[in-house]
C-alpha positions in Angstrom: 143.5 130.5 183.0 143.2 130.6 186.7 141.8 127.1 186.6 144.7 125.8 184.7 147.2 127.5 187.0 145.3 126.1 190.0 145.4 122.6 188.5 149.1 123.0 187.9 149.8 124.0 191.6 147.6 121.0 192.6 149.8 118.7 190.5 153.0 120.2 192.0 151.6 119.7 195.5 150.0 116.3 194.8 151.3 112.8 195.5 151.9 112.1 191.9 155.5 111.3 191.1 158.0 113.9 190.2 159.0 111.8 187.2 155.5 111.8 185.8 155.3 115.6 186.0 158.8 115.9 184.4 157.8 113.6 181.5 154.7 115.7 181.1 156.8 118.8 180.7 159.1 117.0 178.2 156.2 115.7 176.0 154.6 119.2 176.1 157.8 120.8 175.1 158.2 118.4 172.2 154.7 119.0 170.9 155.0 122.8 171.5 158.3 123.2 169.6 157.2 121.3 166.6 154.5 122.4 164.1 151.2 121.3 165.5 149.6 119.4 162.6 152.2 116.6 162.2 151.8 112.8 162.7 154.5 112.7 165.3 152.5 115.1 167.5 149.6 112.5 167.4 152.0 109.9 168.6 153.2 112.2 171.4 149.6 112.8 172.5 148.9 109.1 172.3 151.9 108.4 174.6 150.7 111.2 177.0 147.3 109.6 177.2 148.5 105.9 177.4 151.0 106.4 180.2 148.7 108.7 182.1 151.1 111.6 182.7 149.9 114.7 184.3 147.7 116.4 181.6 147.8 119.8 183.3 151.6 119.9 183.1 151.5 118.6 179.6 149.1 121.3 178.4 150.9 124.1 180.4 154.2 123.0 178.9 152.7 122.8 175.4 151.2 126.3 175.7 154.5 127.8 177.0 156.7 126.1 174.4 154.3 126.9 171.6 154.9 130.6 172.4 158.6 130.1 172.6 158.6 128.2 169.3 157.5 131.3 167.4 160.7 133.0 168.6 162.8 130.0 167.8 161.4 129.2 164.4 164.1 130.9 162.4 166.7 128.9 164.3 164.7 125.7 163.8 164.6 126.5 160.1 168.3 127.2 159.8 169.2 124.0 161.6 166.7 121.9 159.5 167.9 123.5 156.3 171.5 122.7 157.3 170.6 119.1 157.9 168.6 118.8 154.7 171.2 120.5 152.5 174.2 118.6 153.9 175.8 116.5 151.1 176.6 113.6 153.4 172.9 113.2 154.4 171.5 113.4 150.9 171.2 109.6 150.3 169.2 109.3 153.6 166.9 112.1 152.7 166.3 110.8 149.2 165.5 107.3 150.4 163.2 108.7 153.1 161.4 111.0 150.7 160.8 108.0 148.3 158.8 106.2 151.0 155.2 107.3 151.6 155.6 106.8 155.3 158.4 109.4 155.7 156.6 111.8 153.4 153.6 111.7 155.7 155.8 112.5 158.7 156.9 115.6 156.8 160.6 115.6 157.9 161.4 117.0 154.5 160.3 120.5 155.9 163.1 122.3 157.5 161.2 123.7 160.5 159.7 120.3 161.2 163.0 118.5 161.1 165.0 121.2 162.9 162.4 121.6 165.7 162.0 117.8 166.2 165.8 117.1 166.4 166.3 120.1 168.8 163.5 119.1 171.0 164.8 115.5 171.1 168.2 116.9 172.0 166.8 119.2 174.7 164.4 116.5 176.2 166.9 114.9 178.6 168.1 118.3 179.9 164.5 119.4 180.5 163.6 116.1 182.1 166.4 116.2 184.6 166.1 119.8 185.3 162.3 119.7 185.8 162.6 116.6 188.1 165.2 118.5 190.2 163.1 121.6 190.4 159.9 119.6 191.4 161.7 117.7 194.1 163.4 120.8 195.5 160.0 122.6 195.4 158.3 119.8 197.3 161.0 119.4 199.8 162.2 123.0 200.4 160.3 125.7 198.6 156.6 124.7 199.4 156.8 125.4 203.1 158.8 128.6 202.6 156.4 129.7 199.8 153.3 129.2 202.0 154.7 131.5 204.7 155.0 134.5 202.3 152.6 137.5 202.9 151.7 137.5 199.2 150.6 133.9 199.3 148.6 134.5 202.5 146.8 137.3 200.8 146.2 135.2 197.7 144.6 132.5 199.8 141.9 135.0 200.7 140.8 135.6 197.0 139.0 133.8 194.2 142.1 131.9 193.0 142.5 130.2 196.3 138.9 129.2 196.3 139.3 127.6 192.8 142.4 125.9 194.0 140.8 124.6 197.2 137.8 123.3 195.3 140.1 121.3 193.1 141.8 119.7 196.2 138.7 118.3 197.6 
């Protein structure tokens, strides 16, 4: 866990673009919110690997959002059930379920549909927010943070040694 945290701090302090880190957080959130063994998660993972986003940020976001998803699953289920049981949407759901492709995607499950739609809706908010936080961290917070006594004490322990080894 210390290694993952050290890699994350390295990514925040690296020369990689803030947008790349923000997209990593968004893709990790989308994969973490939705049930793991779904075909769209394979597509998300493929996108993350093809576009060479920061994998540490992706994994960290995935782990955090997977934990949050357990708390939000009842809400995902309610929203998905509402969409699936809505009368005006019934022709769409019926035509999708008759196609093998859409059955494989498993959007007929309430948690899968609800979590996917909510993560799509929340993606732009997380993208812009994380980009803003990363740029603010790099321009303002990083120098202030390095001056803290706690950070100076941490630099003297094992965590800092792991972080320093990753930088080199």
